[in-house]
C-alpha positions as CSV (number, residue, x, y, z in Angstrom):
1,M,-39.2,-25.1,40.5
2,T,-35.4,-24.8,39.9
3,F,-33.8,-26.3,36.9
4,T,-30.2,-27.4,37.0
5,P,-28.5,-26.9,33.6
6,V,-27.3,-30.2,32.1
7,E,-23.7,-30.1,31.0
8,I,-23.5,-31.5,27.5
9,P,-20.4,-33.7,27.1
10,S,-17.8,-32.7,24.6
11,P,-17.3,-35.6,22.2
12,N,-13.7,-36.8,21.4
13,R,-13.1,-36.1,17.7
14,T,-9.9,-38.2,17.4
15,P,-10.7,-40.3,14.4
16,S,-9.2,-43.6,15.7
17,G,-8.4,-45.1,19.0
18,V,-4.9,-44.5,20.4
19,G,-4.7,-47.1,23.2
20,D,-1.7,-46.3,25.4
21,A,0.1,-44.4,22.7
22,P,1.0,-40.8,23.5
23,R,-1.1,-38.2,21.6
24,V,0.2,-35.2,19.7
25,V,-2.2,-32.7,18.3
26,I,-0.9,-30.3,15.7
27,V,-3.0,-27.2,14.9
28,G,-2.3,-25.9,11.5
29,A,-1.1,-27.7,8.3
30,G,1.3,-25.1,7.1
31,F,5.1,-25.5,6.7
32,G,5.7,-25.9,10.5
33,G,2.8,-28.2,11.3
34,L,3.3,-30.4,8.3
35,S,7.0,-30.7,8.9
36,C,6.4,-31.7,12.5
37,A,3.9,-34.3,11.5
38,M,6.2,-35.8,8.9
39,A,9.0,-36.1,11.5
40,L,6.5,-38.0,13.7
41,G,5.3,-40.2,10.8
42,S,5.2,-44.0,11.3
43,S,6.3,-43.6,15.0
44,K,4.8,-44.9,18.3
45,V,3.1,-41.5,18.7
46,R,-0.5,-40.9,17.6
47,V,-0.7,-37.7,15.7
48,T,-3.8,-35.7,14.8
49,I,-3.6,-32.7,12.5
50,V,-6.4,-30.2,12.7
51,D,-7.0,-27.4,10.2
52,R,-9.8,-25.4,8.8
53,Q,-8.7,-26.3,5.3
54,N,-8.1,-29.8,3.9
55,Y,-4.9,-28.8,2.1
56,H,-1.4,-27.6,2.7
57,L,-0.9,-24.3,0.9
58,F,2.5,-23.1,-0.5
59,V,1.9,-19.4,0.5
60,P,5.2,-18.0,-1.0
61,L,3.8,-18.7,-4.5
62,L,0.3,-17.4,-3.9
63,Y,1.2,-14.2,-5.7
64,Q,1.7,-16.2,-8.9
65,V,-1.9,-17.4,-8.5
66,A,-2.9,-13.8,-8.1
67,T,-1.1,-12.9,-11.3
68,A,-2.3,-15.8,-13.5
69,A,1.0,-17.6,-13.6
70,L,-0.2,-20.7,-11.7
71,S,-3.4,-22.3,-10.7
72,P,-4.3,-23.0,-7.0
73,A,-3.9,-26.8,-7.6
74,D,-0.3,-26.2,-8.5
75,I,0.6,-25.0,-5.0
76,A,-1.9,-26.9,-2.8
77,A,-1.8,-30.5,-1.7
78,P,-4.5,-32.4,0.3
79,V,-3.2,-33.1,3.8
80,R,-4.7,-36.6,3.8
81,R,-2.8,-37.5,0.6
82,V,0.4,-36.2,2.0
83,M,0.1,-38.2,5.2
84,A,-1.5,-41.3,3.6
85,K,1.7,-43.5,4.1
86,H,1.8,-42.8,7.8
87,P,-0.9,-45.0,9.6
88,N,-0.3,-43.2,12.9
89,I,-1.4,-39.8,11.6
90,D,-5.0,-38.7,11.5
91,T,-6.5,-35.5,9.9
92,V,-9.4,-33.6,11.2
93,L,-11.2,-30.8,9.2
94,G,-12.3,-28.4,11.9
95,E,-11.8,-25.0,13.5
96,V,-10.1,-24.7,16.9
97,C,-11.7,-22.2,19.2
98,G,-9.7,-22.7,22.4
99,V,-7.4,-24.9,24.5
100,D,-8.2,-26.4,27.9
101,T,-4.7,-26.6,29.3
102,E,-5.8,-28.2,32.6
103,K,-7.6,-31.1,30.9
104,R,-5.2,-31.0,27.9
105,R,-7.9,-30.7,25.3
106,V,-8.1,-28.7,22.1
107,M,-11.6,-27.3,21.8
108,L,-13.3,-27.4,18.4
109,K,-16.0,-24.9,17.2
110,D,-18.5,-27.8,16.6
111,G,-18.4,-28.6,20.3
112,G,-16.0,-31.5,20.2
113,H,-12.5,-31.8,21.5
114,L,-9.1,-33.5,20.8
115,P,-7.1,-34.7,23.8
116,Y,-3.4,-34.3,23.8
117,D,-0.2,-35.2,25.7
118,A,1.7,-32.6,23.6
119,L,0.2,-29.8,21.6
120,V,1.9,-28.0,18.7
121,I,0.4,-24.7,17.7
122,A,1.4,-23.8,14.1
123,T,-1.4,-21.5,12.9
124,G,0.7,-19.0,11.0
125,S,0.1,-15.3,10.5
126,V,-2.3,-12.9,8.9
127,Y,-1.8,-9.5,7.3
128,N,-1.3,-6.5,9.7
129,Y,-3.2,-3.4,8.6
130,F,-1.8,-1.5,11.7
131,G,-5.2,-0.6,13.1
132,N,-6.9,0.1,9.8
133,D,-8.7,-3.2,9.4
134,G,-11.3,-1.6,7.1
135,W,-8.6,-1.4,4.4
136,A,-8.6,-5.1,4.0
137,E,-11.8,-5.0,2.0
138,H,-10.2,-2.7,-0.7
139,A,-6.6,-3.9,-0.4
140,P,-6.5,-7.6,0.1
141,G,-3.3,-9.4,1.0
142,V,-2.1,-12.6,-0.7
143,R,-2.5,-15.1,2.1
144,T,-5.4,-17.3,1.0
145,I,-6.5,-18.9,-2.3
146,E,-9.7,-16.9,-2.1
147,N,-7.8,-13.6,-2.0
148,A,-5.4,-14.6,-4.7
149,R,-8.2,-15.6,-7.0
150,A,-10.1,-12.3,-6.2
151,I,-7.0,-10.3,-7.0
152,R,-6.5,-12.1,-10.3
153,A,-10.1,-11.5,-11.3
154,R,-9.9,-7.8,-10.4
155,L,-6.7,-7.4,-12.4
156,L,-8.0,-9.1,-15.5
157,K,-11.4,-7.5,-15.3
158,A,-9.8,-4.1,-15.2
159,F,-8.1,-4.7,-18.5
160,E,-11.4,-5.8,-20.0
161,A,-13.1,-2.7,-18.7
162,A,-10.3,-0.5,-20.0
163,E,-10.7,-2.0,-23.5
164,I,-14.3,-0.5,-23.8
165,E,-13.8,2.7,-21.7
166,S,-14.0,5.9,-23.7
167,D,-13.0,8.3,-20.9
168,P,-9.2,8.6,-20.9
169,A,-9.1,9.5,-17.2
170,R,-11.2,6.5,-16.2
171,R,-9.2,4.3,-18.5
172,D,-5.9,5.4,-16.9
173,A,-7.4,4.6,-13.4
174,L,-8.4,1.1,-14.6
175,M,-4.8,0.5,-15.8
176,T,-3.3,1.6,-12.5
177,V,-2.3,-0.9,-9.8
178,V,-1.0,0.1,-6.4
179,V,1.1,-2.4,-4.3
180,I,1.7,-1.4,-0.7
181,G,4.8,-2.7,1.0
182,G,8.4,-2.9,-0.2
183,G,9.3,-6.3,1.4
184,P,9.7,-9.5,-0.6
185,T,5.9,-9.9,-1.1
186,G,5.4,-6.4,-2.4
187,V,8.5,-6.5,-4.7
188,E,7.5,-9.9,-6.1
189,M,3.9,-8.8,-6.7
190,A,4.8,-5.5,-8.3
191,G,7.4,-7.1,-10.6
192,T,5.0,-9.9,-11.7
193,I,2.1,-7.5,-12.4
194,A,4.5,-5.4,-14.6
195,E,5.5,-8.6,-16.4
196,L,1.9,-9.6,-16.9
197,A,1.1,-6.3,-18.6
198,R,4.4,-5.8,-20.4
199,Y,4.7,-9.3,-21.9
200,T,1.8,-11.7,-21.4
201,L,-1.1,-9.4,-22.3
202,A,0.7,-7.4,-25.0
203,G,-1.1,-7.9,-28.3
204,D,-4.2,-9.4,-26.7
205,F,-6.3,-6.1,-26.9
206,R,-7.3,-3.8,-29.8
207,R,-8.1,-0.4,-28.2
208,I,-5.6,-0.5,-25.3
209,D,-1.9,-1.4,-25.0
210,P,-1.4,-3.3,-21.7
211,R,2.1,-1.8,-21.6
212,W,0.4,1.5,-20.6
213,T,-0.3,-0.1,-17.2
214,K,1.1,2.0,-14.3
215,V,2.3,-0.2,-11.4
216,I,3.1,1.9,-8.3
217,L,4.9,0.3,-5.4
218,I,4.6,2.3,-2.1
219,E,7.0,1.8,0.8
220,S,6.8,3.8,4.0
221,G,10.5,3.2,4.7
222,S,13.6,4.4,2.9
223,R,14.6,1.1,1.3
224,L,13.1,-1.9,-0.5
225,L,13.9,-5.4,0.9
226,A,15.0,-3.8,4.2
227,S,16.3,-7.1,5.6
228,F,18.6,-7.6,2.7
229,P,22.1,-6.1,2.2
230,P,22.3,-2.5,0.7
231,S,23.7,-3.8,-2.6
232,V,20.8,-6.1,-3.1
233,Q,18.3,-3.3,-2.2
234,S,19.9,-1.1,-4.9
235,Y,19.7,-3.9,-7.4
236,A,16.0,-4.5,-6.6
237,L,15.2,-0.8,-7.0
238,K,17.0,-0.6,-10.3
239,A,15.4,-3.8,-11.6
240,L,11.9,-2.7,-10.7
241,T,12.2,0.7,-12.2
242,G,13.7,-0.9,-15.4
243,M,10.5,-2.9,-15.7
244,G,8.4,0.3,-15.5
245,V,7.4,0.1,-11.9
246,E,7.1,3.4,-10.2
247,V,8.7,3.0,-6.7
248,R,7.7,5.6,-4.0
249,L,9.9,5.3,-0.9
250,N,9.3,7.2,2.4
251,T,5.6,7.4,1.5
252,R,2.8,6.6,4.0
253,V,-0.6,5.5,2.9
254,E,-3.3,7.5,4.6
255,V,-6.6,6.3,3.0
256,I,-7.6,3.2,1.0
257,D,-11.1,3.0,-0.5
258,A,-12.8,1.4,-3.5
259,G,-11.4,3.9,-5.9
260,G,-7.7,3.9,-4.9
261,V,-5.5,5.4,-2.2
262,V,-4.3,8.6,-0.7
263,A,-0.5,8.5,-0.1
264,A,1.6,11.4,1.2
265,G,-1.4,13.7,0.6
266,E,-1.8,12.6,-3.1
267,R,-4.9,10.9,-4.4
268,I,-4.1,7.9,-6.7
269,E,-7.0,6.5,-8.6
270,A,-6.5,2.7,-9.1
271,S,-8.5,-0.3,-10.1
272,S,-6.5,-2.6,-7.8
273,V,-4.8,-2.0,-4.5
274,I,-2.8,-5.0,-3.1
275,W,-1.5,-5.1,0.5
276,G,1.9,-6.6,1.4
277,A,3.1,-4.2,4.1
278,G,3.4,-6.5,7.1
279,I,2.0,-9.5,9.0
280,K,1.1,-10.3,12.6
281,A,0.5,-13.6,14.5
282,A,-2.8,-15.4,13.9
283,P,-5.4,-15.0,16.7
284,A,-4.4,-18.3,18.3
285,R,-2.4,-16.3,20.8
286,D,-5.7,-15.4,22.5
287,W,-6.2,-19.1,23.5
288,F,-3.7,-18.8,26.3
289,G,-4.6,-15.6,28.0
290,A,-2.1,-12.9,28.8
291,M,1.1,-14.3,27.4
292,A,4.3,-12.3,26.4
293,V,4.2,-11.2,22.8
294,D,6.6,-9.2,20.5
295,R,5.8,-6.3,18.2
296,Q,4.2,-8.6,15.7
297,E,2.0,-10.1,18.5
298,R,3.8,-13.4,18.2
299,L,4.0,-15.5,21.3
300,M,7.4,-15.5,23.0
301,V,8.7,-19.1,23.3
302,E,11.5,-20.8,25.1
303,R,14.7,-22.2,23.5
304,T,12.9,-25.6,23.3
305,L,9.9,-23.9,21.4
306,A,7.8,-24.6,24.5
307,L,5.2,-22.0,25.6
308,P,6.4,-20.6,29.0
309,G,4.2,-21.7,31.9
310,V,2.0,-24.0,29.8
311,P,3.2,-27.6,30.1
312,G,3.0,-29.7,27.0
313,V,2.3,-26.8,24.6
314,Y,4.8,-25.8,21.8
315,V,4.6,-23.0,19.4
316,I,6.3,-22.9,16.0
317,G,6.3,-20.9,12.7
318,D,5.0,-17.4,12.3
319,L,3.1,-17.6,15.6
320,A,6.4,-18.1,17.5
321,S,8.8,-15.3,18.5
322,F,12.1,-17.1,18.9
323,E,15.2,-15.0,19.7
324,Q,18.6,-16.1,18.3
325,N,21.7,-13.9,18.4
326,G,19.8,-11.1,20.1
327,K,16.9,-10.8,17.6
328,A,13.7,-12.6,16.7
329,L,13.8,-15.0,13.8
330,P,11.9,-13.8,10.7
331,A,8.5,-15.2,9.7
332,L,9.8,-17.4,6.9
333,A,8.8,-20.8,5.5
334,Q,12.3,-22.2,6.1
335,V,12.2,-21.1,9.8
336,A,8.8,-22.8,10.3
337,K,10.0,-25.9,8.4
338,Q,13.2,-26.3,10.5
339,Q,11.2,-25.7,13.8
340,G,8.7,-28.3,12.8
341,L,11.3,-30.9,11.9
342,H,13.3,-30.2,15.1
343,L,10.2,-30.4,17.3
344,G,8.8,-33.5,15.6
345,K,12.1,-35.4,16.0
346,A,12.4,-34.4,19.6
347,L,8.8,-35.5,20.4
348,R,9.3,-38.8,18.5
349,R,12.2,-39.7,20.8
350,R,11.1,-38.3,24.1
351,L,7.3,-38.3,24.4
352,P,6.9,-42.1,24.7
353,R,9.4,-42.1,27.5
354,A,7.6,-39.2,29.3
355,T,4.3,-41.0,29.2
356,A,6.0,-44.0,30.8
357,G,7.0,-41.8,33.7
358,R,10.5,-40.8,32.7
359,P,11.6,-37.1,32.7
360,M,11.2,-35.3,29.4
361,K,14.0,-32.9,28.6
362,M,13.5,-31.3,25.2
363,P,16.6,-30.2,23.2
364,R,17.1,-26.6,22.2
365,F,16.4,-25.4,18.7
366,R,18.9,-23.5,16.6
367,Y,18.0,-22.0,13.2
368,R,20.4,-22.4,10.3
369,S,19.7,-20.1,7.4
370,R,19.5,-21.7,3.9
371,G,19.6,-18.3,2.3
372,D,17.1,-15.5,1.7
373,T,15.6,-14.9,-1.7
374,A,13.1,-12.8,-3.6
375,V,12.1,-12.7,-7.3
376,I,11.7,-9.4,-9.1
377,G,10.9,-10.4,-12.6
378,R,12.1,-12.3,-15.7
379,S,15.7,-13.4,-15.0
380,A,15.8,-10.9,-12.1
381,A,15.9,-12.2,-8.5
382,V,18.1,-12.0,-5.4
383,F,19.6,-14.8,-3.4
384,V,21.6,-14.1,-0.3
385,I,23.4,-16.7,1.9
386,G,26.0,-15.5,4.3
387,P,28.4,-13.2,2.4
388,L,27.3,-14.5,-1.0
389,K,24.9,-12.2,-2.9
390,L,23.6,-13.5,-6.2
391,T,21.4,-11.5,-8.5
392,K,20.1,-11.5,-12.1
393,G,19.8,-14.9,-13.8
394,I,21.8,-16.9,-11.3
395,G,19.6,-15.5,-8.4
396,W,16.5,-16.3,-10.5
397,A,17.6,-19.9,-11.1
398,L,18.4,-20.5,-7.4
399,W,15.1,-18.8,-6.4
400,G,13.3,-21.2,-8.7
401,F,15.2,-24.3,-7.4
402,V,14.4,-23.5,-3.8
403,H,10.7,-23.0,-4.4
404,V,10.3,-26.1,-6.5
405,Y,12.2,-28.1,-3.9
406,L,9.9,-26.9,-1.1
407,L,6.7,-27.8,-3.0
408,I,4.9,-30.9,-1.7
409,G,4.7,-33.8,-4.2
410,F,6.8,-34.7,-7.2
411,D,3.9,-34.0,-9.6
412,R,3.6,-30.4,-8.4
413,R,7.3,-29.9,-8.6
414,M,7.3,-31.1,-12.2
415,S,4.2,-29.1,-13.1
416,V,5.4,-25.8,-11.7
417,A,8.9,-26.2,-13.1
418,S,7.6,-27.0,-16.6
419,Q,5.2,-24.0,-16.4
420,W,8.0,-21.7,-15.4
421,V,10.3,-22.9,-18.3
422,W,7.4,-22.4,-20.7
423,R,6.6,-19.0,-19.3
424,Y,10.3,-18.0,-19.5
425,L,10.5,-19.0,-23.2
426,T,7.1,-17.7,-24.3
427,S,5.9,-15.2,-21.6
428,E,2.6,-17.0,-21.7
429,R,0.5,-17.6,-18.5
430,G,-2.0,-20.5,-18.4
431,A,-4.3,-19.4,-15.6
432,R,-5.8,-16.3,-17.1
433,L,-9.5,-17.3,-16.6
434,I,-11.7,-14.9,-14.7
435,D,-13.7,-16.9,-12.1
């Protein structure tokens, strides 16, 4: 007897009926996805946001969670609450496993699907270990709340262990932290850890002095903050070394294990190793087969942010490789935010016409920089916009203003701003619990 396999239908996971309204599915609730959804809010388009997490995470401030300056709730906002005022926007908690471009369906891991007329992929990026994925276990990057909390616990536990350690060599290793990568993330992390040891924890212990902590920043290139002007790079190097951070340039990491690292042939015993050396596109690029990608494995997109050869699909944020003035735009929050707003406004105007049978010509996107910034430490930051280069206290104030402005929700803006003012005045950090 021959049995014919029965095809199990894939249920539609769209939470509410859409009628004749055009459907936009947004995969990812980061800066790009959320900005696109907000631009489509209260429109004639039915929007469904799908993400593995139920919150929008302000990734640029995750390092402050990792260094006990902020708590996760300060930089995360539930997507449903953010979108509550827009009745045309639904939220689905789920994991996307593929896209059926012929049937225009987003396939979910639970077996369901989400139909779309336009699909926006905004899944972001992950850390790039350059073929050494086994290093991730010992050198986590600050891209998730889980990793940030794990780094915070590892840092604080190391001080507790050093307090009762009688072997000087072992105590020195416990009080050594290695940060890999001299970009904004690495510089911010190294500076903040130095502040944590130098100011916040000073006086809290009896047998050790947290100011003995050795923070080593390793960069394979010849400069810190390579995308910034030379004068800013020199300022960052001087500021970090002034805070006691040991900066090693032109140094390649060869081994990372549970006990530390080997860099340029030298073994460095360390309690914590933190990765910030580079990112690559999230695995969503695999949903569309053999597509053109750049060196960071980001999908090459057209001037309209459309994915070439795949009708109705748009890619934004860290996953998109968009060339302007001869080079690809950097993977920054402000790039993703501008792309999301541009695409959302364009779909809001043009998608209803297209579903009515009219031609849909999408406008081209152009990025306008609002300035590049990185914080180094207490009253030490850089802010660059055009020819203007601001450092020290002014740079720090502008850095703080930009980050508070980008936070979702007035309550979080007030909470973070007040905590920063309090920390500036007292050097105290309120999230020093080990969990």
